[in-house]
N, C-alpha and C positions, 0 to 999 in steps of 0.2 A: 748814689746817695752817700753823704759824707760819713766818716766813721763817727760813732756815738764817744763819749767821754769815757766810758769803761773798756770800749776797744783801745782808745788811745793807750789807758794806763795800763791793759794788759800787753800792748806792745812795748812800751817803755821798760815794763819787767822784763821781758824777753830780750830786748835789744841792749840793754845798759851792760856794760862791760865792767868786770871787778878783776882786781889783781889777786886778792886773797880768799874771795868767797864766790860763790855761785848762788843765783837768785832765780827761781822759777815759780811759776804757779799753774797749779792743776786744779780746775775748778775753782772753789773758794778756799783753797788752801795753798799758802805760800811755803815754799821749801827755801831755806837758808842753809847752805852747806859750807861749812868752813873748809877751805881747800890749799892746804899746805901740807899733803900727805908725806913729802919727804922731811917736813919738820913736826911730824906727829902732830899738824894742824895746830901749832904754837901760834899764840895771839902776840901781834906786833902793834905797834901804832897805826900801820896802815890798814890792818883788818878791823880795830876798833873804829875807826873814822868809817870804814865800809860797813860796818854793822849799822852803825847810826844811820849812815844814807840809806840803807836798805830798808830799814824800820820806816823811814820818812817817805819812801816810795810805797811801800806796803800800806801805810796809813791812807794814802791817797787813792788805793785801788780798792776794789770791791771783794778783797780777800775777806774772810772772817776768822781765819785761825792761821797760826804760824807754827811750823816745825823747824827745829835748829837741829842739825847732826854734823857729824865730820866726815869727810871724805875716806872711803877706805874702811877695814874692819879693825884696824889696830888702835885707832884714837879717835875719840871725840874731840878732844883736845888736851894736850899734855901740860898746858899752861903758858906762861907768859915766855917770851922768846927771850932765850938767855943771852943771846948777843946784845940785845937791848938793855937788860939788867945790868951787864956788865960796865956799861958806859954812864950809869947814874950816880948823880952826886946827892947829898942831903936835898939841895934845892930841886933839882930836876926829879929826882924821887916823888917829891912830894906832887908836882905836876903829872907824872906818870901815874900815881896812884889815883888822882882827882879825875883824870881821863876816863880811865877805866870805871871808877866809881859811877861818873855821870852816864856812861854808855850803858851800863848793867841798870842804873836805875830806871834809865828811859825804857830798857828791855821789861823791867818789873812792873812799870808803871804804864805800858802800852796799852791802847785802848781794846786791842783783841787777845785772847788767851793764846799762850805760846805754851808748846811742847818741846821738850829737849828728848831727842832719841839718842840715847847714849851709847854708841857702837864700840866704845873700847876705853882706852884711858880717858878718865876726867880727873885731871890732877892740877892743883894748885888754880890757877886763873880759870882753867878748863872747867873745874868744879864750880868756880863762882859764876862763872856764867851759866852752868846749868841752874844753879840755886836761884837764879835772877828769872827762870822760867816758871810758869803756874804749874806745870806738870813734867816728871821725869820717868820716863820708861828706859830701862837698861837692859843691854844684851847680858846674857848669861855669862859672858867672858869680859865683861867691863870691871875695871879697877878704879876705886875712887879715891881720893885722900888729897891732903894739905902737907905736902912736903916742904915748906917754906922755912919751918923751923931748922931744918938740917943745913941750910945756906946762912943760918943766924938772922932770919927775917921773918915776918908775920905775912898773912895774906892781906892784901892791899886794895882788892877790888870789891869790897862789901863783904867777905867771907867771914870776918870776925863778928858782923852782925847779923847777917842771914843765916849763917849754920846754927847758931844758938836757937835761933826761932824755929828753926825747922826739925831738928834732932834733940833740942834740950841741951842744958848748959852741961852735963857730965859728957854726953856723946860728942859735943862739939870740943870740950876741952881735950879729949883722949885723941881726937883728930888734929886739932891745931899744935897741940903742947907735944904731941909725939910724933907725929909727922908719918904715921903708919898709912899704907893703904888698906882698904877693906874691899873684898869681893863683893860682887853683885848682890849675892843672897843676904849677907851680913848688913849691906846697904838699905836694903828691903827691910830687915828687921828693926832697923833703927830709925826708918822713916825717913832715910835720905833718898831714896827712890819710891816711886809709886807701884812698879811692877817690874818683874823679871823676866824675860820672854829669852827663847833661843835665838841666837844671832839672826839666823836666816828668817826669822819671823817678826823681826823689829819694825821694819819698814810698815809691814802690814799692820800690826799692832797699833804702832802710832798713828797710821792713815786713818785706822778705824775710830781710835779715839778723837782724832782731828774732826772726822766727819759727824761723830756725835754731838761735838761742840758747835759744828757749823748748823746744826737743826735748831739750836737753841735761838731765842730773840737776841740780835746783836746788842741792843742798848742795855737789856736785862743782865747780860754776861758782863758788858762794860762796867756797869754800876756793881754788879755783884764783885766783881774783881777789885774795885777800888774799895769797896767798903770793907770785904775781908782783909785787903792789905793794910788799911788804915788802922785797924784794930791791933796790930802789933809793931807799929812804928812811932810810939809815941816819942821816944828819944834818938829815933834813928839818925837822924842829921848831926847831933852831937855825937854819936857813936862812929860816923864816917870821919868826922874832922879828927876825933882821937886816933883812929885808925891810920889816919894819911899822917898825921904827925910822927906818931911812932915809927910807921914804915920808913919815913924821911931820916928820922934820928938814927935807924940802925944803920944807915949807909955811911955814917962816920966813924962806923968801929973798922978799924984797919983791916980785919982779916975777912971783911965781908964780900969784898970784890974777889978775893982769891978764892973762896968757897965756891962762888959762883963760876969762877973759871974753872976749877978742879971738878965741878959737877958737870960742866958742859964737856970737859973732855972725856968723860967716861958715857958719853949719851950713846957712843957706838956699842957699847957693851951692855948698859942698862937703860932702858926708857925711862923717860920722864922729867920734862921741863917743870918750871913751875907754874 
């Protein structure tokens, strides 16, 4: 008997090779693991492309829910890869910003619910990735923040738009304009995450939520997600355009690259990409 379409799609998920992520499917749940632990799962151009491709694969499969996490217990993602930031100009910075915006918006508008299992640092672009998910469960050891301001930059992958919509304008300004990190419990209090659990229970708790979502009618979930998202996005596209323009403009400042390089040189002592 020839393999069914669903069997072929499951085989595709298992067999497809990626350089920066891992993709697997268990029952109706697709797991995406950011797989650059030596770089604190920092997000580079390859990872952005592979995340987009993984979503395409999952879209065609019979998965009903997606979980995104980071490899290891140290980091969900410490943010954008500093080695790529150091090479940006005002022109290429705009392209870099747009690519991340496109992938994270694709994630946010994905037809299936997406849960972020925040297993460690979620900083800068890593937090922006989590913000594009529908639900966020954090390990009690997690730290979250937007350190870009310390580099003379701003969030560039939707953070200036999604964060205020998630935690309110005042909390968002504190996170973005001061650049301080918050512990998991504080993130829970401000609504940045939905639940905090012990590190060892994170996978089970996330799976339990995903399984509950899988029990809901897929079409109803899809439209519920679209309807609730649309209620907060009246001027979202214009906000992204402003974010992209301001991010690119900041690369015209003479000391921006120097700050990025200095920040990178301290990574062996202090964790945290943007």
